[in-house]
C-alpha positions as CSV (number, residue, x, y, z in Angstrom):
1,M,-92.3,-56.3,5.5
2,T,-89.0,-57.5,7.0
3,H,-86.2,-59.1,5.0
4,K,-85.0,-62.4,6.0
5,P,-81.3,-62.7,6.8
6,P,-79.2,-64.2,4.0
7,E,-78.8,-67.9,4.1
8,Q,-75.6,-68.9,5.9
9,A,-74.7,-71.3,3.0
10,Q,-74.8,-68.3,0.6
11,L,-72.5,-66.3,2.8
12,D,-70.1,-69.2,3.2
13,A,-69.9,-69.7,-0.6
14,L,-69.3,-66.0,-1.0
15,W,-66.5,-66.0,1.6
16,R,-64.9,-69.0,-0.2
17,E,-64.9,-66.9,-3.4
18,V,-63.3,-64.0,-1.5
19,N,-60.5,-66.3,-0.2
20,K,-59.9,-67.7,-3.7
21,A,-59.7,-64.3,-5.2
22,I,-57.2,-63.2,-2.5
23,T,-55.1,-66.3,-3.0
24,D,-55.1,-65.6,-6.8
25,R,-54.2,-62.0,-6.0
26,A,-57.2,-60.9,-8.0
27,W,-57.6,-57.7,-5.9
28,P,-60.5,-56.0,-7.8
29,E,-62.5,-59.2,-7.8
30,A,-61.8,-59.7,-4.1
31,E,-62.9,-56.1,-3.4
32,G,-66.2,-56.5,-5.3
33,L,-67.0,-59.8,-3.5
34,L,-66.3,-58.2,-0.1
35,L,-68.5,-55.2,-0.9
36,R,-71.3,-57.6,-1.9
37,Y,-70.8,-59.5,1.4
38,L,-71.0,-56.3,3.3
39,Q,-74.2,-55.4,1.5
40,L,-75.7,-58.6,2.7
41,V,-74.3,-58.2,6.3
42,P,-74.0,-54.5,7.0
43,Q,-73.1,-55.1,10.6
44,A,-70.2,-57.4,9.7
45,A,-67.4,-57.9,12.2
46,L,-64.1,-56.2,12.2
47,E,-62.5,-59.1,10.3
48,L,-64.5,-58.3,7.2
49,W,-63.5,-54.7,7.2
50,D,-59.9,-55.5,8.0
51,V,-59.8,-57.8,4.9
52,L,-61.3,-55.1,2.7
53,A,-58.7,-52.7,3.9
54,Y,-55.9,-55.2,3.1
55,V,-57.4,-55.6,-0.4
56,D,-57.5,-51.8,-0.8
57,L,-53.9,-51.6,0.4
58,M,-52.7,-54.2,-2.1
59,Q,-54.3,-52.1,-4.9
60,G,-52.5,-48.9,-3.7
61,D,-55.8,-47.3,-2.7
62,Y,-54.3,-45.9,0.5
63,R,-57.1,-43.3,1.1
64,R,-59.8,-46.0,0.9
65,C,-57.8,-48.2,3.2
66,L,-57.7,-45.4,5.8
67,Q,-61.5,-44.7,5.4
68,V,-62.2,-48.4,6.0
69,L,-60.0,-48.9,9.0
70,Q,-60.1,-45.5,10.9
71,P,-63.5,-46.3,12.6
72,W,-62.0,-49.5,14.0
73,A,-58.6,-48.0,15.1
74,D,-59.3,-48.3,18.8
75,H,-61.6,-51.3,18.7
76,P,-60.8,-53.6,21.7
77,S,-60.9,-56.8,19.5
78,R,-58.3,-55.5,17.0
79,N,-54.9,-57.2,16.5
80,F,-51.7,-55.5,15.8
81,W,-52.0,-55.8,12.1
82,L,-54.8,-53.1,12.0
83,Q,-52.5,-50.3,13.1
84,H,-49.7,-51.8,10.9
85,K,-52.0,-51.5,7.9
86,L,-52.9,-47.9,8.9
87,G,-49.2,-47.2,9.0
88,D,-48.8,-48.6,5.6
89,A,-51.6,-46.5,4.2
90,H,-50.2,-43.3,5.7
91,R,-46.7,-44.2,4.4
92,G,-48.2,-44.8,0.9
93,L,-49.6,-41.2,1.1
94,N,-46.1,-39.9,2.3
95,Q,-47.7,-39.0,5.7
96,L,-44.6,-40.1,7.5
97,P,-45.3,-38.7,11.0
98,Q,-48.7,-40.4,11.0
99,A,-47.2,-43.6,9.7
100,E,-44.7,-43.6,12.6
101,A,-47.4,-43.2,15.2
102,C,-49.4,-46.1,13.7
103,Y,-46.4,-48.5,13.6
104,R,-45.5,-47.6,17.2
105,Q,-49.1,-48.3,18.2
106,S,-48.8,-51.6,16.4
107,L,-45.8,-52.5,18.5
108,V,-47.8,-51.5,21.6
109,D,-50.6,-53.7,20.4
110,G,-48.2,-56.6,20.4
111,S,-46.6,-56.8,17.0
112,D,-44.0,-59.5,16.9
113,S,-43.5,-59.1,13.1
114,P,-40.2,-58.0,11.6
115,L,-42.3,-56.1,9.0
116,T,-43.5,-53.6,11.6
117,I,-40.0,-52.7,12.7
118,R,-38.8,-52.7,9.1
119,N,-41.5,-50.2,8.1
120,L,-41.0,-48.1,11.2
121,L,-37.3,-47.8,10.5
122,Q,-37.9,-46.9,6.8
123,V,-40.3,-44.2,7.9
124,L,-37.8,-42.8,10.5
125,D,-35.1,-42.9,7.9
126,G,-37.3,-41.0,5.5
127,L,-37.9,-38.3,8.2
128,D,-34.2,-38.2,9.1
129,P,-31.6,-41.1,8.7
130,G,-30.2,-40.2,12.1
131,R,-33.5,-41.1,13.7
132,A,-33.4,-44.6,12.4
133,V,-29.9,-45.0,13.7
134,R,-30.8,-43.6,17.1
135,E,-33.8,-45.9,17.3
136,V,-31.5,-49.0,17.0
137,Q,-29.0,-47.4,19.4
138,Q,-31.8,-47.1,21.9
139,W,-32.4,-50.8,21.8
140,L,-29.0,-51.3,23.2
141,V,-29.7,-49.0,26.1
142,D,-33.2,-50.4,26.8
143,A,-33.0,-54.0,25.4
144,A,-36.2,-54.9,27.3
145,A,-38.1,-52.7,24.9
146,F,-37.3,-55.0,21.9
147,P,-36.2,-58.4,23.4
148,S,-37.1,-60.6,20.4
149,A,-35.0,-61.4,17.4
150,A,-37.8,-60.0,15.2
151,A,-36.6,-56.4,15.9
152,W,-33.1,-57.1,14.7
153,E,-34.5,-59.0,11.7
154,G,-36.7,-56.1,10.8
155,A,-33.8,-53.7,11.2
156,R,-31.7,-55.8,8.8
157,Q,-34.5,-55.8,6.2
158,A,-34.8,-52.0,6.5
159,A,-31.0,-51.5,6.2
160,V,-31.0,-52.9,2.6
161,L,-34.0,-50.9,1.6
162,V,-33.3,-47.4,2.8
163,P,-31.2,-45.2,0.4
164,G,-28.3,-44.5,2.7
165,L,-25.8,-46.7,4.5
166,A,-26.1,-45.3,8.1
167,L,-28.5,-48.0,9.3
168,A,-26.4,-50.8,7.8
169,E,-23.3,-49.3,9.5
170,Q,-25.0,-49.1,12.8
171,L,-26.0,-52.8,12.6
172,R,-22.4,-53.6,11.9
173,R,-21.3,-51.7,14.9
174,C,-23.9,-53.7,17.0
175,G,-22.6,-57.0,15.6
176,Q,-26.1,-57.5,14.0
177,A,-25.3,-57.0,10.3
178,D,-26.1,-60.0,8.1
179,A,-24.5,-60.8,4.8
180,A,-26.9,-58.5,2.9
181,C,-26.2,-55.6,5.2
182,R,-22.4,-56.2,4.9
183,R,-22.7,-56.4,1.1
184,R,-24.0,-52.8,1.0
185,L,-21.0,-51.7,3.0
186,L,-18.6,-53.8,0.9
187,D,-20.1,-52.5,-2.3
188,A,-19.6,-48.9,-1.1
189,A,-16.0,-49.6,-0.1
190,A,-15.3,-51.3,-3.5
191,Y,-16.7,-48.4,-5.5
192,R,-14.3,-46.1,-3.5
193,L,-11.4,-48.6,-4.0
194,D,-11.0,-48.5,-0.2
195,L,-9.0,-51.7,0.2
196,S,-8.4,-51.1,3.9
197,R,-12.2,-50.9,4.5
198,L,-12.8,-54.0,2.4
199,A,-10.2,-55.9,4.4
200,A,-11.6,-54.8,7.7
201,L,-15.2,-55.7,6.7
202,L,-14.1,-59.1,5.4
203,Q,-12.1,-59.9,8.4
204,E,-15.0,-59.0,10.7
205,A,-17.3,-61.3,8.6
206,S,-14.7,-64.1,8.7
207,A,-14.6,-63.9,12.5
208,S,-18.4,-63.9,12.9
209,A,-20.3,-67.0,13.9
210,A,-21.7,-67.6,10.4
211,G,-18.4,-66.7,8.7
212,L,-18.0,-65.4,5.2
213,S,-21.0,-65.6,2.9
214,A,-20.5,-67.2,-0.5
215,W,-20.4,-63.7,-2.1
216,E,-17.9,-62.4,0.5
217,G,-15.7,-65.5,-0.1
218,A,-15.8,-64.9,-3.8
219,L,-14.9,-61.3,-3.3
220,Q,-11.9,-62.2,-1.2
221,Q,-10.7,-64.7,-3.8
222,R,-11.1,-62.1,-6.5
223,L,-9.0,-59.6,-4.5
224,R,-6.3,-62.4,-4.2
225,R,-6.3,-63.0,-8.0
226,L,-5.9,-59.3,-8.5
227,Q,-3.0,-59.3,-6.0
228,L,-4.9,-56.9,-3.8
229,W,-5.1,-59.3,-0.9
230,P,-3.6,-59.3,1.7
231,V,-3.8,-55.6,2.2
232,T,-1.0,-53.8,4.0
233,L,-2.3,-51.7,6.9
234,P,-0.3,-49.3,9.2
235,T,0.4,-50.4,12.8
236,P,-0.2,-47.9,15.7
237,A,3.5,-47.2,15.7
238,G,3.5,-46.3,12.0
239,R,5.1,-49.6,10.8
240,A,3.5,-51.5,7.9
241,T,2.3,-55.0,8.5
242,S,0.6,-57.3,6.0
243,A,-2.5,-59.3,6.7
244,P,-1.0,-62.6,7.9
245,G,-0.8,-62.4,11.6
246,A,-2.4,-59.0,11.6
247,D,-6.0,-59.8,12.5
248,A,-6.1,-57.1,15.2
249,Q,-5.0,-54.5,12.7
250,F,-7.9,-55.4,10.4
251,R,-10.3,-55.0,13.2
252,S,-9.0,-51.7,14.3
253,A,-9.2,-50.4,10.8
254,A,-13.0,-50.8,10.7
255,P,-14.7,-47.5,11.4
256,G,-16.3,-47.4,14.8
């Protein structure tokens, strides 16, 4: 006796429940509904398994996510998110070399998401902070490899998430640091009471296309109220000069 295929109306209703559970971030409920759907349609398309892997990922079940997605890793109909999710699962298990390989494959598969670059740079920083810096430096040598603004946006996101400051400093050197990146550098200079560094960073921000952020402007005003601005910086000949009319000195004081 053969079983009739489930009615399409039943499947459609079940899929609506899956989407509602995901929208509500009810991950265990979504997982149960998806497993029920896969019981009814064992030969379901990649899309179903991909959604199940996402739900596993959101629950922190990284091993289950890998088990679900690995059979589809090379499927011709995959999109770049599949390898991205595999990278996230490996990263969740602290399998950083495997995560790096998956994020790079996601880029090969056409990822245009800043999240892929962000996560890749976080992984590289976890392996060796110098590798994340060198990755960004390589973009300047081979700009065609990462021509979109998404790469820089992902790098800026990573720079405020990694423990160290090397990536934020590299973005500053490239002229790609945004206010959040600069704030990390300014915070570090403030904790060291490095007034010359603070002045150099604020001068750079002021000269940028966007100008000072609200926070940077407030910091500059605070320094003025404390009579710590303008800062006196040495000239190349050893003479002292104050900030008015000394923009070039502020710029030269910035490391790099």
